[in-house]
C-alpha positions as CSV (number, residue, x, y, z in Angstrom):
1,M,-1.5,-1.6,-73.7
2,A,-2.2,-2.6,-70.1
3,D,1.1,-4.2,-69.8
4,Y,2.7,-0.9,-71.0
5,F,1.0,1.3,-68.4
6,K,1.5,-1.4,-65.6
7,Q,5.1,-1.1,-66.3
8,R,5.1,2.4,-66.6
9,E,3.4,2.8,-63.1
10,K,5.8,0.3,-61.6
11,Q,9.0,2.4,-62.8
12,V,7.0,5.6,-61.4
13,V,6.8,3.8,-58.1
14,K,10.3,2.7,-57.9
15,H,11.6,6.1,-58.9
16,T,9.6,7.6,-56.1
17,E,10.9,5.4,-53.5
18,L,14.3,6.4,-54.4
19,I,13.5,10.1,-54.2
20,K,11.9,9.4,-50.7
21,E,15.3,8.1,-49.5
22,D,16.3,11.9,-49.6
23,L,13.4,12.9,-47.4
24,P,12.9,12.9,-43.5
25,P,11.7,9.3,-42.6
26,F,8.2,10.7,-41.1
27,C,7.4,11.7,-44.7
28,D,6.5,8.1,-45.2
29,E,3.3,8.6,-43.4
30,F,2.2,11.4,-45.6
31,F,2.8,9.2,-48.7
32,I,0.8,6.2,-47.1
33,G,-1.9,8.3,-45.9
34,V,-2.4,10.0,-49.6
35,E,-2.0,6.8,-51.4
36,A,-5.8,5.8,-51.7
37,R,-6.7,9.1,-53.3
38,T,-3.7,9.9,-55.5
39,S,-2.0,8.5,-58.5
40,P,1.5,7.2,-58.5
41,L,2.4,10.0,-60.9
42,T,1.1,12.7,-58.4
43,R,2.9,11.1,-55.5
44,Q,6.2,11.2,-57.5
45,G,5.3,15.0,-58.0
46,Y,5.0,15.3,-54.3
47,S,8.2,13.6,-53.6
48,Y,10.2,16.0,-55.9
49,D,8.5,19.0,-54.6
50,L,9.0,18.1,-51.0
51,R,12.8,17.2,-51.7
52,I,13.0,20.9,-53.0
53,F,11.2,22.4,-49.9
54,F,13.4,20.5,-47.3
55,D,16.4,21.7,-49.2
56,F,15.3,25.3,-49.0
57,L,14.6,24.9,-45.2
58,T,18.1,23.8,-44.7
59,K,19.6,26.5,-46.6
60,K,17.4,29.5,-45.6
61,V,15.5,28.8,-42.4
62,P,17.7,29.5,-39.2
63,H,16.0,26.6,-37.3
64,F,17.1,24.1,-39.9
65,K,20.6,25.2,-40.9
66,N,22.5,22.8,-38.8
67,I,20.2,20.0,-39.4
68,E,20.6,17.2,-41.9
69,I,17.4,16.7,-44.1
70,K,17.3,13.0,-43.0
71,D,17.5,14.1,-39.3
72,I,14.4,16.5,-39.5
73,I,11.5,15.3,-37.4
74,I,7.9,16.0,-37.4
75,D,8.2,18.6,-34.3
76,D,10.6,20.6,-36.3
77,L,7.9,21.7,-38.7
78,E,6.5,23.7,-35.7
79,Y,9.1,26.1,-36.4
80,V,8.2,26.9,-39.7
81,T,6.2,30.0,-40.2
82,S,3.8,31.5,-42.9
83,H,6.6,33.9,-43.8
84,D,9.0,31.1,-44.4
85,I,6.7,29.7,-46.9
86,E,6.1,33.1,-48.6
87,L,10.0,33.3,-48.7
88,Y,9.9,29.8,-50.4
89,I,7.9,31.0,-53.1
90,S,10.2,33.8,-53.8
91,Y,13.0,31.2,-53.6
92,L,11.6,29.1,-56.5
93,S,12.1,31.9,-59.0
94,Y,15.7,30.8,-59.1
95,Y,17.8,28.3,-56.8
96,K,20.4,25.8,-57.2
97,M,20.2,22.2,-56.1
98,N,22.9,19.5,-56.4
99,G,25.0,21.6,-58.6
100,K,22.2,22.5,-61.0
101,E,20.3,25.8,-61.5
102,Y,16.6,25.9,-61.7
103,T,13.7,28.5,-62.4
104,N,10.0,28.4,-61.7
105,H,7.2,30.7,-63.0
106,E,3.8,31.1,-62.1
107,R,2.5,27.4,-62.9
108,G,5.6,25.7,-61.3
109,K,5.4,27.6,-58.0
110,A,1.7,26.9,-57.7
111,R,2.1,23.2,-58.1
112,K,5.0,23.2,-55.4
113,I,3.2,25.4,-53.0
114,S,0.1,23.1,-53.4
115,T,2.1,20.2,-52.5
116,V,3.6,22.1,-49.3
117,R,-0.1,22.9,-48.3
118,A,-1.1,19.4,-48.8
119,F,1.7,18.1,-46.4
120,F,1.0,20.5,-43.7
121,K,-2.7,20.1,-43.9
122,Y,-2.1,16.2,-43.7
123,F,-0.4,16.4,-40.3
124,Y,-2.4,19.1,-39.1
125,N,-5.5,17.1,-39.4
126,N,-3.7,14.1,-38.0
127,N,-3.1,16.4,-34.8
128,E,0.7,15.9,-35.2
129,L,1.1,19.7,-36.0
130,S,-0.5,22.4,-33.7
131,K,-1.1,24.7,-36.7
132,D,-1.5,24.7,-40.3
133,V,0.8,27.7,-41.2
134,A,0.7,26.7,-45.1
135,S,-3.1,27.3,-45.2
136,K,-2.4,30.9,-44.4
137,V,-0.3,31.4,-47.8
138,A,-1.9,31.9,-51.0
139,V,-1.0,29.9,-54.0
140,P,0.4,32.2,-56.7
141,K,-2.1,33.5,-59.1
142,Q,-1.8,32.0,-62.4
143,H,-2.6,34.1,-65.8
144,Q,-4.5,32.1,-68.3
145,K,-2.1,31.6,-71.5
146,D,-3.5,31.9,-74.8
147,I,-4.2,28.4,-76.4
148,I,-1.8,27.8,-79.2
149,R,-3.4,25.8,-81.9
150,L,-3.4,25.3,-85.7
151,E,-5.8,27.3,-87.5
152,G,-6.9,27.2,-91.2
153,K,-4.5,25.2,-93.5
154,E,-1.6,24.9,-90.8
155,S,-2.8,21.4,-90.2
156,N,-2.5,20.5,-93.9
157,D,1.0,22.1,-93.8
158,L,2.0,20.0,-90.9
159,L,1.0,16.9,-92.4
160,Q,2.6,17.9,-95.8
161,A,5.8,18.4,-94.1
162,A,5.6,15.0,-92.5
163,E,4.9,13.5,-96.0
164,T,7.4,15.2,-98.0
165,G,10.3,16.3,-95.5
166,E,10.5,19.6,-97.2
167,N,13.3,22.0,-96.1
168,M,15.0,19.3,-94.0
169,S,18.6,18.6,-93.5
170,K,20.0,15.6,-95.5
171,H,20.2,13.5,-92.3
172,Q,16.7,14.4,-91.3
173,H,15.3,13.6,-94.8
174,Q,17.1,10.3,-94.6
175,I,15.3,9.2,-91.4
176,Q,11.9,10.8,-92.6
177,R,12.0,8.6,-95.8
178,N,11.8,5.6,-93.5
179,T,9.3,7.0,-90.9
180,K,7.1,9.2,-93.1
181,Y,3.9,6.9,-92.9
182,R,4.2,6.4,-89.2
183,D,4.8,10.2,-88.6
184,V,1.8,11.0,-90.8
185,A,-0.3,8.4,-88.6
186,I,0.8,9.9,-85.3
187,I,0.1,13.5,-86.3
188,T,-3.4,12.5,-88.0
189,L,-4.3,10.6,-84.9
190,L,-3.3,13.5,-82.3
191,L,-5.3,16.0,-84.7
192,G,-8.1,13.7,-85.2
193,T,-8.8,12.2,-81.9
194,G,-7.3,14.5,-79.4
195,I,-5.5,11.7,-77.8
196,R,-2.9,12.5,-75.2
197,V,0.7,11.8,-76.3
198,S,0.9,9.4,-73.1
199,E,-2.0,7.6,-74.5
200,L,-0.6,7.5,-78.0
201,V,2.7,5.8,-77.1
202,G,0.9,3.1,-74.9
203,L,-1.4,2.0,-77.9
204,N,-1.1,-1.6,-79.1
205,V,-2.2,-2.9,-82.6
206,K,-4.9,-4.8,-80.9
207,D,-6.2,-1.6,-79.4
208,V,-7.2,-0.2,-83.1
209,D,-10.8,-1.6,-84.1
210,F,-11.0,-0.6,-87.9
211,N,-14.6,-2.0,-88.1
212,N,-15.9,0.4,-85.6
213,R,-13.4,3.1,-86.2
214,A,-12.4,2.9,-82.6
215,I,-9.3,2.9,-80.5
216,T,-9.2,1.7,-76.7
217,V,-7.2,4.0,-74.6
218,T,-5.8,4.1,-71.0
219,R,-6.4,7.4,-69.6
220,K,-5.2,9.4,-66.5
221,G,-5.8,7.3,-63.4
222,G,-5.8,3.9,-65.4
223,N,-9.4,4.5,-66.7
224,V,-10.1,2.7,-70.0
225,A,-12.1,4.8,-72.7
226,I,-13.2,4.4,-76.5
227,L,-12.3,7.0,-78.8
228,Y,-13.6,7.1,-82.3
229,F,-12.0,8.2,-85.4
230,G,-12.9,9.2,-88.9
231,D,-11.9,8.1,-92.4
232,E,-8.6,10.1,-92.6
233,V,-7.4,8.7,-89.3
234,A,-8.2,5.1,-90.4
235,D,-6.3,5.6,-93.8
236,A,-3.4,6.9,-92.1
237,L,-3.1,4.1,-89.5
238,A,-3.9,1.3,-92.0
239,T,-1.1,2.7,-94.6
240,Y,1.3,2.8,-91.5
241,I,0.4,-0.5,-90.4
242,D,0.5,-2.3,-94.0
243,T,3.9,-0.6,-94.9
244,E,6.5,0.6,-92.7
245,R,5.3,-1.4,-89.6
246,T,4.9,-4.6,-91.4
247,S,8.6,-4.1,-92.9
248,L,10.0,-3.3,-89.4
249,I,8.4,-6.6,-87.8
250,N,9.6,-8.6,-90.9
251,R,13.0,-7.3,-90.5
252,S,13.1,-8.4,-86.8
253,E,15.2,-11.7,-86.2
254,K,13.6,-12.6,-82.8
255,T,10.4,-12.2,-81.3
256,N,10.2,-8.8,-79.1
257,K,7.3,-8.2,-76.6
258,E,7.5,-4.5,-77.9
259,E,6.3,-5.8,-81.3
260,D,2.7,-5.6,-79.9
261,A,3.2,-1.7,-79.9
262,L,1.3,0.2,-82.5
263,F,4.0,3.0,-83.2
264,L,7.5,1.5,-83.1
265,S,11.0,3.2,-83.5
266,L,13.4,2.1,-86.2
267,Q,15.0,0.1,-83.5
268,I,11.5,-2.0,-83.2
269,K,10.9,-0.6,-79.9
270,R,7.7,1.3,-78.4
271,I,8.1,4.9,-79.3
272,T,8.5,7.2,-76.6
273,V,6.9,10.5,-75.5
274,R,10.0,12.3,-76.1
275,S,10.4,10.8,-79.6
276,V,6.7,12.0,-80.3
277,E,7.4,15.5,-79.1
278,L,10.6,15.9,-81.2
279,L,9.0,14.7,-84.3
280,V,6.2,17.0,-83.9
281,K,8.6,20.0,-83.3
282,K,10.7,18.8,-86.4
283,Y,7.9,19.1,-88.8
284,A,6.2,22.0,-87.0
285,Q,9.4,24.1,-87.7
286,T,9.0,23.7,-91.1
287,A,5.1,24.0,-91.5
288,T,4.6,26.5,-88.6
289,P,7.8,28.3,-87.6
290,L,6.0,31.2,-85.9
291,K,4.1,28.8,-83.5
292,K,5.7,26.6,-80.8
293,I,3.7,23.3,-81.7
294,T,3.7,20.2,-79.3
295,P,1.5,17.2,-79.2
296,H,-0.6,19.1,-76.6
297,K,-1.2,21.9,-79.0
298,L,-2.4,19.3,-81.7
299,R,-4.9,18.0,-78.7
300,S,-5.8,21.6,-78.4
301,T,-6.5,22.1,-82.1
302,F,-8.9,18.9,-81.9
303,G,-10.7,20.4,-78.9
304,T,-11.0,23.7,-80.6
305,N,-12.3,22.1,-84.0
306,L,-14.6,19.8,-82.0
307,Y,-16.1,22.7,-80.0
308,R,-16.6,25.2,-82.9
309,A,-18.3,22.4,-84.9
310,T,-20.7,21.2,-82.0
311,G,-20.8,24.2,-79.5
312,D,-21.1,21.5,-76.9
313,I,-18.4,22.1,-73.9
314,Y,-19.5,18.9,-72.3
315,L,-19.0,16.8,-75.3
316,V,-15.4,18.4,-75.7
317,A,-14.8,17.5,-71.9
318,D,-15.9,14.0,-72.5
319,V,-13.8,13.3,-75.7
320,L,-10.7,14.8,-74.1
321,G,-11.1,13.0,-70.9
322,H,-11.3,16.2,-68.6
323,S,-12.6,14.8,-65.3
324,D,-13.6,18.3,-64.4
325,I,-15.7,20.3,-66.9
326,N,-14.0,23.5,-65.4
327,T,-10.7,22.5,-67.0
328,T,-12.5,22.5,-70.3
329,T,-14.3,25.5,-69.9
330,K,-11.1,27.3,-68.7
331,H,-9.3,26.3,-71.8
332,Y,-11.9,27.1,-74.3
333,A,-13.5,30.3,-72.7
334,A,-12.0,32.3,-75.6
335,L,-14.2,30.1,-78.2
336,K,-17.3,31.1,-76.3
337,E,-16.3,34.8,-76.7
338,D,-16.0,33.8,-80.6
339,S,-19.4,32.4,-80.5
340,R,-20.9,35.6,-78.8
341,K,-19.4,37.8,-81.6
342,I,-20.9,35.7,-84.3
343,A,-24.2,35.9,-82.7
344,A,-23.9,39.6,-82.8
345,Q,-23.3,39.4,-86.5
346,V,-26.1,37.1,-87.5
347,T,-28.7,39.0,-85.3
348,K,-30.5,41.6,-87.1
349,V,-32.5,44.4,-85.6
350,H,-34.0,45.8,-88.8
351,K,-36.0,43.2,-90.8
352,D,-35.7,43.2,-94.6
353,E,-39.1,44.5,-95.9
354,D,-39.3,41.6,-98.5
355,N,-38.5,38.8,-95.7
356,P,-40.1,40.5,-92.4
357,E,-39.6,37.2,-90.4
């Protein structure tokens, strides 16, 4: 598992360096300055966001219209006003870049403005800008979305769709016959542990400990954690490993490093995040056509079930790997309301005469 995440991090760093080539040279100082307190994925996000911001400046802000992005210097940022950044927020609703069209809603705008705020704050704190105009611009308010999760027998319906391939096209059903145990194991693991899809694809066979019903995962930021699973997950994993996975390995003509991966594609390669997203979507379209179900929604389903069973928001945060309890509280606030409603129903004002206690 560690090799997979090291390789992924290397690719992220390499890609970030390519994007930075489109930015003004002085931006390197910012990336070096924040390296100690950010992850490679965060810095990659910064590079994307800053490329959009500088493209905006050269298109919409008069001072920058005759300047190439690579020729912009730190002193040019003194000409950026709070109004320019407010205009940028509006611009993000719809813009064109490199011949492609893009749109952003609340969440996308908030992230991009947060990057700009961090950027200006860094150079202001290092006395390279005389003012921090970005700090005066509020991050767009984000309205809390309802959590989409599987309820009642919907989890069973999803698993049954993966097991049987019902209502699928002939081509889909042909693939499903060769991957049903893998797909059932993936969905069961997502529903039974709340694991992130990025953590799931990084698993190796040796990360599964059937004796202790535990898996070793690498979480965001590279932290290693132990997740425990029940009998249903154990049965699904064991069935997949003993059947489809063993058959794939036996068909391999040469040793492949990716054979260490727990979940393999039919090409005997580590399954990708995108492949897991597509397989969940494929079965969900049959099982729960009115809900847009993703691997993250299965994670939410696990978190919901765990909170309803225990009422312990700190336990939910720990198992899901949330570094901030506020993240968990925000996502499961609606369930607290459910608990309050239940409390109202079970609390009696008038006591039974036969049972005054």
